[in-house]
C-alpha positions in Angstrom: 0.0 0.0 0.0 1.5 3.3 -1.1 0.2 6.7 -0.1 1.4 9.8 -2.0 0.5 13.2 -0.5 0.6 16.3 -2.8 0.1 19.7 -1.3 0.5 23.1 -3.0 -0.9 26.4 -4.1 -3.9 26.9 -6.4 -3.2 26.2 -10.1 0.3 25.1 -9.4 -0.2 21.8 -11.3 -0.6 19.5 -8.4 -3.8 18.0 -9.7 -2.3 17.1 -13.1 0.7 15.6 -11.3 -1.6 13.6 -8.9 -3.5 12.1 -11.7 -0.4 11.0 -13.6 1.3 9.6 -10.5 -1.9 7.6 -9.7 -2.0 6.2 -13.2 1.7 5.4 -13.2 1.6 3.5 -9.8 -1.8 2.0 -10.2 -3.3 3.9 -7.3 -6.7 5.6 -6.7 -6.7 9.4 -7.0 -8.6 12.0 -5.0 -8.6 15.7 -5.6 -9.5 16.7 -2.1 -10.2 20.3 -3.3 -13.2 18.9 -5.0 -14.7 18.0 -1.7 -14.5 21.6 -0.6 -15.8 22.8 -4.0 -18.7 20.4 -3.7 -19.5 21.8 -0.3 -19.2 25.4 -1.6 -21.5 24.5 -4.5 -24.0 22.9 -2.2 -24.2 26.1 -0.1 -24.6 28.1 -3.3 -27.5 25.9 -4.4 -29.2 26.2 -1.1 -28.8 30.1 -1.3 -26.7 29.9 1.9 -23.6 31.9 2.9 -20.2 30.1 2.5 -18.8 32.2 5.2 -21.5 31.0 7.6 -20.1 28.0 9.5 -23.5 26.4 10.1 -24.5 26.5 6.4 -21.1 25.2 5.3 -21.0 22.4 7.9 -24.4 21.1 7.0 -23.4 20.8 3.4 -20.2 19.0 4.4 -22.0 16.5 6.5 -24.5 15.8 3.7 -21.7 15.1 1.2 -21.8 11.5 -0.3 -18.9 11.7 -2.8 -21.2 11.3 -5.8 -21.1 15.0 -6.4 -17.5 15.1 -7.3 -17.9 14.5 -11.0 -20.1 17.5 -11.6 -18.4 19.8 -14.1 -19.8 22.9 -12.4 -17.2 22.4 -9.7 -14.5 23.7 -12.1 -16.1 27.1 -12.3 -14.5 30.2 -10.9 -17.3 31.1 -8.6 -17.4 27.6 -7.0 -13.6 27.7 -6.5 -13.9 31.0 -4.6 -16.6 29.7 -2.4 -14.6 26.5 -1.8 -11.8 28.5 -0.2 -14.4 30.3 2.0 -16.0 27.1 3.3 -12.6 25.5 3.9 -11.7 28.0 6.7 -14.4 26.5 9.0 -12.9 23.9 11.4 -16.3 22.1 11.5 -16.2 21.6 7.7 -12.6 20.3 7.7 -13.5 17.9 10.5 -16.5 16.6 8.6 -14.4 15.8 5.6 -11.4 14.5 7.5 -12.6 10.9 7.8 -13.7 10.7 4.2 -10.2 11.5 3.1 -8.6 9.2 5.6 -10.8 6.3 4.5 -9.9 6.9 0.9 -6.2 6.9 1.6 -6.3 3.7 3.7 -6.3 1.4 0.7 -3.3 3.2 -1.0 -3.9 6.3 -3.0 -2.6 9.6 -4.3 -4.3 12.6 -2.7 -3.7 16.3 -3.5 -4.9 19.3 -1.6 -3.6 21.8 1.0 -3.2 19.8 4.2 -2.6 16.2 3.0 1.0 15.8 4.1 0.5 17.8 7.3 -2.9 16.8 8.6 -4.7 14.1 6.5 -1.9 11.7 5.8 1.1 12.8 7.9 2.6 9.3 7.6 2.3 9.2 3.7 5.1 7.3 2.0 6.0 10.3 -0.2 5.1 13.9 0.1 5.3 16.7 -2.4 4.7 20.5 -2.2 4.0 22.0 -5.6 4.2 25.8 -6.2 4.7 28.4 -9.0 4.8 32.1 -9.2 1.4 33.8 -8.8 1.4 35.4 -12.2 2.2 32.0 -13.9 -0.6 30.3 -11.9 -3.1 33.1 -12.7 -2.3 32.8 -16.4 -2.9 29.0 -16.3 -6.2 29.5 -14.5 -7.3 32.3 -16.8 -6.7 30.2 -19.8 -8.7 27.3 -18.2 -11.6 29.5 -17.3 -11.7 31.1 -20.8 -11.8 27.5 -22.1 -15.0 27.0 -20.1 -16.5 30.0 -21.7 -16.3 32.3 -18.6 -15.9 36.0 -19.2 -13.2 37.1 -16.7 -10.1 39.2 -17.0 -6.6 38.0 -16.1 -6.4 40.8 -13.5 -9.5 39.5 -11.8 -8.1 36.0 -11.8 -4.8 37.1 -10.3 -6.5 39.2 -7.6 -8.7 36.2 -6.7 -5.7 33.8 -6.7 -3.7 36.1 -4.4 -6.6 36.5 -2.0 -7.1 32.7 -2.0 -3.4 32.1 -1.3 -3.6 34.4 1.6 -6.7 32.8 3.0 -5.3 29.3 2.6 -2.0 30.1 4.2 -3.3 32.2 7.2 -6.4 30.2 8.2 -6.3 29.0 11.8 -7.3 25.4 11.0 -4.9 23.4 8.8 -3.2 26.2 6.9 -1.5 25.6 3.6 2.2 24.8 4.2 4.8 22.4 3.2 5.3 19.4 5.4 8.8 19.2 6.9 9.6 16.1 4.9 7.9 17.2 1.7 9.9 17.4 -1.6 9.5 20.8 -3.2 8.7 21.1 -6.9 8.6 24.6 -8.5 6.6 24.4 -11.7 7.0 28.0 -13.0 9.3 27.1 -15.8 8.8 23.3 -15.9 6.6 21.5 -18.4 4.1 18.8 -17.4 6.3 16.0 -18.5 9.3 17.4 -16.6 7.3 17.8 -13.4 6.0 14.2 -13.7 9.4 12.7 -14.4 10.9 14.6 -11.5 8.2 13.3 -9.1 8.6 9.7 -10.3 12.4 9.9 -9.8 11.8 11.1 -6.2 9.1 8.7 -5.5 11.1 5.7 -6.7 14.1 6.8 -4.7 12.0 7.2 -1.5 10.2 3.8 -2.0 13.5 2.0 -2.7 15.0 3.5 0.4 12.0 2.4 2.5 12.3 -1.1 1.1 15.9 -1.5 2.2 
């Protein structure tokens, strides 16, 4: 059973890396950010307030996992609300066991507190990051592809605000685990990021096997 934890900033490429590593090692994959997006979207549908802990916690407790394939979760508005519901300790606690159970059979999980809170004993940990402007450009291109009418400047402002919220929240703030391997993707292509992560993973697993 192998558990790979990937944490990092928004639009840094951790999701793409997570999917490729899962396929490479034959593991299940969970984008834990989708859990928070699903909660944020549920609050939106109920005309609730994502900054209201009671509204957000109810949505988190009602989550079944079936909601994670909804394409609406990729939208910019849902992503913003996901970051808002994620600051509530009650929401994080409600989703904690879901993630732990998923990892228990061997998996790749990506998010913001995987290596520090959800799977602190993961076999391999990564922290993925890139410059804010690079990440904002990637996200802007993605949103334009979905047909959203939004400027790069707005995306950058939202991304910086989200980074600050993720890193300064009291409960499980975004930070690199002490034993995480750092990957800076600003000037790296997808293949290079993947190959780098595979080399590190293989080396760590070989060391553990000795």
